[in-house]
C-alpha positions, 0 to 999 in steps of 0.5 A, a space after each residue: 711785156 704787158 706785165 712788165 709795162 703794168 709793173 712799170 706803170 704800177 711802179 711809176 704810180 707807186 713812185 708818184 704815190 710815194 713822192 706825194 706821201 713823202 711830200 705829205 709826210 714832210 708837210 705833216 712833219 713840218 706842221 707837227 714841228 710847228 705845233 710842237 714849238 707852239 705847244 712848248 712856247 705855250 707851256 713856257 708862257 703858262 709857267 711864267 704866268 704862274 710865276 708872276 704871282 710869286 714874284 709879286 709876293 716876293 716883291 711885296 715881301 721885299 717892300 715889307 722888309 724895307 718898310 720894317 727897316 724904315 719903320 724901326 728907324 722912324 720909331 714906329 715899332 707898333 706899325 713895324 710889328 704889324 707889318 712883321 706879322 704880315 711879313 711872317 705870314 707871307 714868308 710862311 706861305 713860301 717857306 720852300 723857296 731858298 730866297 724866302 729862307 734867306 729872308 726868314 733868317 734876316 727876320 731874326 737879325 732884324 727882330 734882335 736889332 729892333 728889340 735892342 732899339 726898343 729896349 733902348 727906348 724902354 731904358 730911356 722911359 725908365 730914366 725919364 718917364 714919358 707917356 708917349 714913349 711908354 705907350 709905344 713900348 707897351 703897344 709893341 710888346 703887346 703886339 708880340 704877346 710878351 707883356 711878361 717880358 716887358 715887365 721883367 725888362 723894366 724891373 731889370 732896367 731899374 735894378 741896373 740903374 740903381 747899381 750904375 747910378 749909385 756907383 757913378 755918383 761916388 765915382 765922380 765925387 771921389 774923382 773930384 777929391 783924389 783926382 785918380 781917374 784910372 785907379 778909382 775907375 777900377 774900384 768897386 762900389 764898396 771900395 769907393 765907399 771906403 775912400 769917401 772923405 769926411 767932408 764929402 760924405 754928406 754930398 755923397 749921401 744926398 746925391 745917392 738918396 736923390 738918385 734913388 728917390 728919382 728912380 723910385 718915383 719913375 718906377 712908381 709912375 710906370 707902375 701906377 700908369 693907367 689909361 684914361 677913358 677918352 677918345 684914343 688915336 689908335 695906330 693904323 692896322 688892318 682887319 686881316 692883321 687883327 684876324 690873323 694875330 692869334 695864329 701869327 703871334 706864336 711865331 713872333 713871340 718865339 722869335 722874340 724869346 729866342 732873341 731875348 733869352 739872355 735878358 729875361 729870366 723865367 717868364 711868369 704865368 701871366 694869364 694874359 688874354 689876347 683879343 682876337 676881334 677884328 678891327 675895321 680900319 683900313 691899312 692907311 685909315 686915320 679914323 679914331 675910335 672910342 676907347 671903350 669899344 676898341 679891341 686895340 684899346 683893350 689890348 693896350 689896357 690889359 698889357 698895362 695892367 699886367 705890367 703894373 701888377 708885375 711891378 707891384 710884386 717886384 717893388 720890394 726887390 727894388 727897395 731891398 736893392 736900394 737899401 743895400 746900396 745905402 747900407 754899404 754907403 753908411 758902412 763908410 768910416 766917414 758916416 760916424 766921424 762927422 759933426 753932430 750937426 751933420 750927423 743929425 741932418 743925415 739921420 733926418 734925410 735917411 728917415 725921410 728916405 725910409 718913410 718914402 721907401 716904406 710907402 713905396 713898397 708897402 712894407 716896413 724896412 726892418 733890416 734897414 732900420 736896424 742898420 741905421 740903428 747900428 750906425 747911430 749906436 756906433 756914432 753915439 759910442 764915439 760921441 759919448 767917449 769924447 764927452 766922457 773924456 772932456 768931462 774927466 779933463 774938466 773934473 781933473 782941472 776943476 778948482 771948485 769955485 762958483 761961477 759968477 751969477 751973470 755967467 751962469 744966467 745965460 745958460 739954459 738947460 731947456 732940452 733937459 728939463 723939457 722946454 728945449 727946441 730941437 738941436 738943429 732946425 729944419 732946413 726946408 721949412 717943413 717939420 723937423 721931425 720926418 716921422 710925422 709923414 708916416 702914414 697909417 696904411 697897413 704894411 702889407 697893403 699896396 694900392 694899385 693906382 697912382 691916385 690911391 697910393 700913399 706914394 702920390 704925395 711924394 711925387 707931388 712934393 718933388 725930390 726932397 734931397 735934390 735941393 739939399 745937394 747944392 748946399 751940402 758942401 757949404 754945410 760941411 765946410 762950416 761944421 766942426 768934426 766930432 773929434 775936432 774938439 780940444 780940451 780948451 773947449 771945456 777947461 773952465 773957459 766961460 766963453 766956451 761954456 755958453 751952452 744952449 741959449 734961450 732963443 727969442 720968440 723969432 728964434 723959436 719960429 725959426 727953429 720950428 721951420 715956419 720962416 722962409 729961407 730969406 727970413 732965416 738968413 736975416 736972423 742969422 745975420 743978427 746972431 750973437 755967436 755960432 753955437 758950438 754944438 748945433 753950428 747954428 747962429 744963436 743969441 744971448 737973452 735973459 731966461 724967462 722964469 717958468 711957473 712953479 719955480 721961485 726966483 730964490 731957487 733960480 738964483 741958487 741955481 745960478 750961484 751954485 754952478 761950477 765949471 764942471 757942473 756946467 760942463 756936465 749939465 750942458 752935455 746932459 742937455 745936449 744928450 736930451 736934445 739928441 734923444 728927441 732927434 735920434 729916437 731910434 737910439 734914445 735909450 742909449 743917450 739916456 744911458 749916456 746921461 746916466 754915465 755922465 752923472 755917475 762919473 761926476 758923482 764918483 769923482 766928487 766922492 773921490 775928491 771930497 769923501 775919501 779923507 775919512 780916516 780913523 785913528 789907525 790911518 785906514 779909510 773908514 767905510 762904516 759911515 757910508 749909508 747903504 744907499 750911498 754904498 749901493 750907488 758907488 757899487 753901481 757906478 764902478 760896475 757901469 763906468 769901470 772902463 771910464 774910471 780905469 781909462 786915463 783921461 789923456 789930459 796934458 797934466 800929470 796922470 792922477 794917482 791911484 785913490 782909495 776906493 769904497 769896499 765895493 770898488 776896485 782898489 786902484 783906478 786912474 780916475 780921481 784927484 791927484 795925490 796930495 790935492 786938498 781943498 779948503 772949506 769953501 771949495 768943499 761946500 761948493 762941491 756939495 752945492 753943485 752936486 745938489 744943484 745937478 740933482 735938483 735939475 735932474 729931478 726937474 727933468 724926470 718927467 721930460 726924460 720919461 716922455 722921451 723914452 718909450 713906455 718899455 724903457 721908463 723903468 730905466 729912468 725910475 732905476 736911475 733916479 732911485 739908485 743914483 739921483 736919490 742918493 745925492 743927499 747921502 753923498 752930500 751928508 757924507 761930504 759934510 761929515 768928512 769936511 767936519 772930520 778934517 777941520 775938527 782935529 780930534 783924531 788922536 783923542 780916542 787914545 787920550 780918552 782910552 788911556 786916561 786913568 779910570 780905575 779910581 777909588 775916590 771921585 774928585 771934583 776935577 774933570 780930565 784934561 782932554 775935556 779942555 783940549 776938546 773944547 779948544 779944538 771945537 772953538 778953533 773949528 767954529 772959528 774956521 767955519 766962521 771965516 770960511 766964507 760959507 752960508 750960515 745954514 751950512 755953518 750950523 750943519 757943520 757944527 751939528 756934524 762936529 758935535 756928532 763927531 765929538 760924541 762918536 769920538 767919546 764913545 770910541 775912546 770909552 769903548 777902548 778903556 781896559 780898566 774902570 771902577 764905579 768912580 771912574 764911570 762917574 768921572 766919565 759922566 762928569 767929563 761929559 757934563 763939563 764938555 756938553 756945558 762948554 760946547 753949548 757956548 759954541 753951538 746955537 742948538 741944544 747940545 745935550 741931545 747929541 751927547 745922549 748917546 754917550 750918556 747911555 753908553 756910560 750908564 750901560 756899565 751898571 746893567 745886570 749881565 743878563 740885560 746886555 744882549 737885549 741892550 745891544 740889540 736895542 742900540 744898533 747905533 753902537 758898533 760891534 767893537 764898541 759893544 764888545 769892548 764894553 762887555 769885556 770891561 764889565 766882565 773884567 771889573 765885575 768878575 764874570 765867569 769866562 763862560 758867561 762872557 763868551 756866551 754873551 758875546 756869542 749871542 751879541 754876534 
């Protein structure tokens, strides 16, 4: 039992112990549970405490994101890219967070939008240069390390501006003219050029040149921009940004490249050096630093220098695009159909533009100059065709009467002989010759700074085309078109043939551009008339005699003018003046002068030199000198198209005229069939062609000075083969006149058919001698009553004696049978004829008939002397010598073999 009780007590004790243990365990469990809760809360707290810095950075990133948007909206791109660098660093530190990844994607969108706004600012700078805006763009691109991209974008923007601005200029003008907004809005630039009306072409050209010149000036301002060494207000930055920019800029530049890859071409190896030196200003510091020691200043300076160098390399491309747009504009048909005054103004403006462009890019505009030369050649071709047609109409309607001296006195050919003023006056007071602006700078050398560049004077002087744009419609209104001239302008009306009048002293100053605009207007109000060529006000005044020319020669010049010579000289004077203005094609204008004179020369020959008929009715060409034949042959080669082309006059077309042996046998150029002119008209034609030749000789030095040295041979050739042959033409004209007035064509047969085979010599001469004396008496009477000068009368009498002598020789050479007594009768006839003619002529007649006497006495030569005699007397024709030998052989019984041998040796 004790054991049981002990066991029971032990059990109770054990129960108590278990109860206590349970209580203690419960208590311990509760304590452990409390400790575990505390531990869990501690860990949570620690985790939250560790998250707080991240959240703070995210909040800072959010603030930076908002700051980026606000800075871009404010236009503070430099500060924005500074914040962007820190922002990218922050995002890079928490790149594993999804929120950060989303924010990183937003950076690409923000950067693209920011670069678009920056490009808009850059485009505005390209359209109107502002230093503040340009520095803002440069700083922004310098911070992202993309200076090469900036340079390429500037070039791209200017290229786009050239294309868009030139297109909009034409589009607006075509809209105004045609009012077809929908259709023309779809037209390309070349199509718009084809639709430009002639009246609007100058306006289009001036506005286009003004726009292009403005773009070149803006490009040059950006290219030549340099920082001055002064205290520079640096944008606010912090040291951490400048220290870490090297490590951060690749990511920014990578984003920039990804965003702008569609706009930029391959980036050039720039060699751009970035500054890694820290800047000691705080984030919000406003301090100013010296430009020389500031890393920020060096960064900006290097970026500007790199952009400047890149733009200098690309200015040639901009100039090529510019010239290509102008070339397309010049391809318009309106460019070559304007009046000569407007064309010269266009040419002058284009020359100024070329000089500006060559100075701008530093190279010669070879292709564009060639294009301009082609335009000038095309214009000259149309202009020359009109003047040739006008001259032909004047010649066909010419009545060959001298103009009154008072009419011819108001005409000046100062441009032809070398005293002429330009055909147009300078419109802006500057020199009328834009070539004087050409610099001596080497074509392959480009100065780097705006102060050193030869383009700086262009910037200082302003846009040379802008002031002309407003006045161009008025100029176009007042100018007559090239093809607007009518035949009445040249058909002998004295009022329409006033030519280029000598200017007064004040007018000379006006032409040289030394007067102000108001003075020009006052002079214009005092003008006597508007010149039909230059469309400028002009005055009638008495010409002043230059040294070296007597009043007698000047009077001859005034009295020898006819309508056609005046028209010719006015055209040549106009061409000479144009040679001064259009130097690029002055050789073409000189060739035009040559062709005008050739047409005049040829028509006078056709009119007054082709009635030279022999007894058989065929035109005789033996009387033409070699020099005259050569001149006519040259004319038919040079002016073949003009000679064969009808003049288009309202009168009936001229009939075909016989030509010289070297010319085609049928042409459309010459006097109408059946037209005959009297003695007075023929002498007027000879005097007027002599006058033209005289004025051309006076202009020789001037024409040579206008042409380049390489072309002076053309002048010499023209004077040698054409102008110097005028005396031969005049002589031929007078001989033809004498032959027409001296009606002795039938006397060759009379002399040949007379009875010369006599056995006894009588005391009477043949009857044809009296008839010849009668004809010559009538001939002298015609000359005396023809109203011509005494000198010309004596000259025609002299030619008449020569014609009588040649008629005698021709008739005697055709005699078939003759005895010694008959030969003596020939000498008697000659003596009686010479004595009779001596009463009509003031000069000694016998020397003129010595040639006939020699021919008569040749009958008595031995047969062995005829070969030598024939060679010693080339003045006799081949047929005449053959006739003489056949007569001698027949009458003196030569053997047939001997006769043939003599004839063979002579031939």
